[in-house]
MARKOL-458833 format. One record per residue (C-alpha): x, y, z. Coordinates in nm, 2 decimals, always signed. Each point is the difference from the previous one (the first is absolute). Example, Ala and Ser with C-alpha at 12.3 -4.5 7.8 and 13.67 -1.06 7.14 Angstrom:
# residues 2
{node {+1.23 -0.45 +0.78}}
{node {+0.14 +0.34 -0.07}}
This chain:
# residues 79
{node {+0.66 -0.62 -1.81}}
{node {-0.07 -0.28 +0.23}}
{node {-0.04 +0.02 +0.38}}
{node {+0.34 -0.11 +0.05}}
{node {+0.12 +0.28 -0.16}}
{node {-0.21 +0.21 +0.17}}
{node {+0.13 -0.10 +0.35}}
{node {+0.36 +0.07 -0.14}}
{node {-0.08 +0.33 -0.09}}
{node {-0.18 +0.09 +0.31}}
{node {+0.27 -0.20 +0.23}}
{node {+0.26 +0.19 -0.19}}
{node {-0.16 +0.33 +0.06}}
{node {-0.04 -0.07 +0.38}}
{node {+0.41 -0.06 +0.01}}
{node {+0.07 +0.31 -0.17}}
{node {-0.23 +0.24 +0.20}}
{node {-0.17 +0.00 +0.41}}
{node {-0.20 -0.30 +0.10}}
{node {-0.17 +0.21 +0.26}}
{node {-0.20 +0.14 -0.29}}
{node {-0.16 -0.33 -0.11}}
{node {-0.06 -0.11 +0.37}}
{node {-0.17 +0.32 +0.10}}
{node {-0.21 -0.01 -0.33}}
{node {-0.08 -0.35 +0.10}}
{node {-0.08 +0.10 +0.34}}
{node {-0.21 +0.26 -0.11}}
{node {-0.21 -0.20 -0.25}}
{node {-0.04 -0.26 +0.30}}
{node {-0.10 +0.25 +0.25}}
{node {-0.25 +0.13 -0.23}}
{node {-0.13 -0.38 -0.09}}
{node {-0.06 -0.04 +0.41}}
{node {-0.15 +0.33 +0.00}}
{node {-0.28 -0.12 -0.24}}
{node {-0.07 -0.31 +0.22}}
{node {-0.35 -0.03 +0.12}}
{node {-0.03 +0.13 +0.36}}
{node {-0.06 -0.35 +0.18}}
{node {+0.33 -0.12 -0.16}}
{node {+0.18 +0.33 +0.09}}
{node {-0.09 +0.00 +0.34}}
{node {+0.20 -0.33 +0.06}}
{node {+0.30 +0.16 -0.06}}
{node {+0.26 +0.12 +0.24}}
{node {+0.21 +0.31 -0.01}}
{node {-0.02 +0.23 -0.28}}
{node {-0.07 -0.01 -0.35}}
{node {+0.33 +0.12 -0.11}}
{node {+0.20 -0.18 +0.19}}
{node {-0.20 -0.34 -0.04}}
{node {+0.07 +0.06 -0.39}}
{node {+0.37 +0.05 +0.06}}
{node {+0.01 -0.31 +0.20}}
{node {-0.16 -0.17 -0.30}}
{node {+0.22 +0.10 -0.27}}
{node {+0.31 -0.02 +0.22}}
{node {-0.10 -0.42 +0.09}}
{node {-0.11 -0.03 -0.39}}
{node {-0.34 -0.09 +0.14}}
{node {-0.31 +0.13 -0.07}}
{node {-0.31 -0.18 +0.18}}
{node {-0.34 -0.04 -0.14}}
{node {-0.20 +0.16 +0.29}}
{node {-0.31 -0.04 -0.17}}
{node {+0.05 -0.39 -0.02}}
{node {+0.14 -0.04 +0.35}}
{node {-0.30 +0.18 +0.14}}
{node {-0.23 -0.21 -0.21}}
{node {+0.15 -0.32 +0.10}}
{node {-0.03 +0.10 +0.37}}
{node {-0.40 +0.06 -0.04}}
{node {-0.02 -0.35 -0.15}}
{node {+0.19 -0.13 +0.24}}
{node {-0.18 +0.17 +0.29}}
{node {-0.37 -0.09 -0.16}}
{node {+0.11 -0.40 -0.04}}
{node {+0.13 +0.01 +0.37}}
């Protein structure tokens, strides 16, 4: 089956069932990802990991904090 067919199956499942389950599953995965970030990256985050993860999933934006911190460090070295 192609990705389009798979996508339709997932969408049908979510329409027929509770989307809250998927939201919480994704938020849990995002919280785990954030928890595994290096300390130097995690200290730049504000608030609790779970709250940040829920905000990311709700906004459908998953930032790459490692790249952002490296970019900031590179900018500081240049100036």
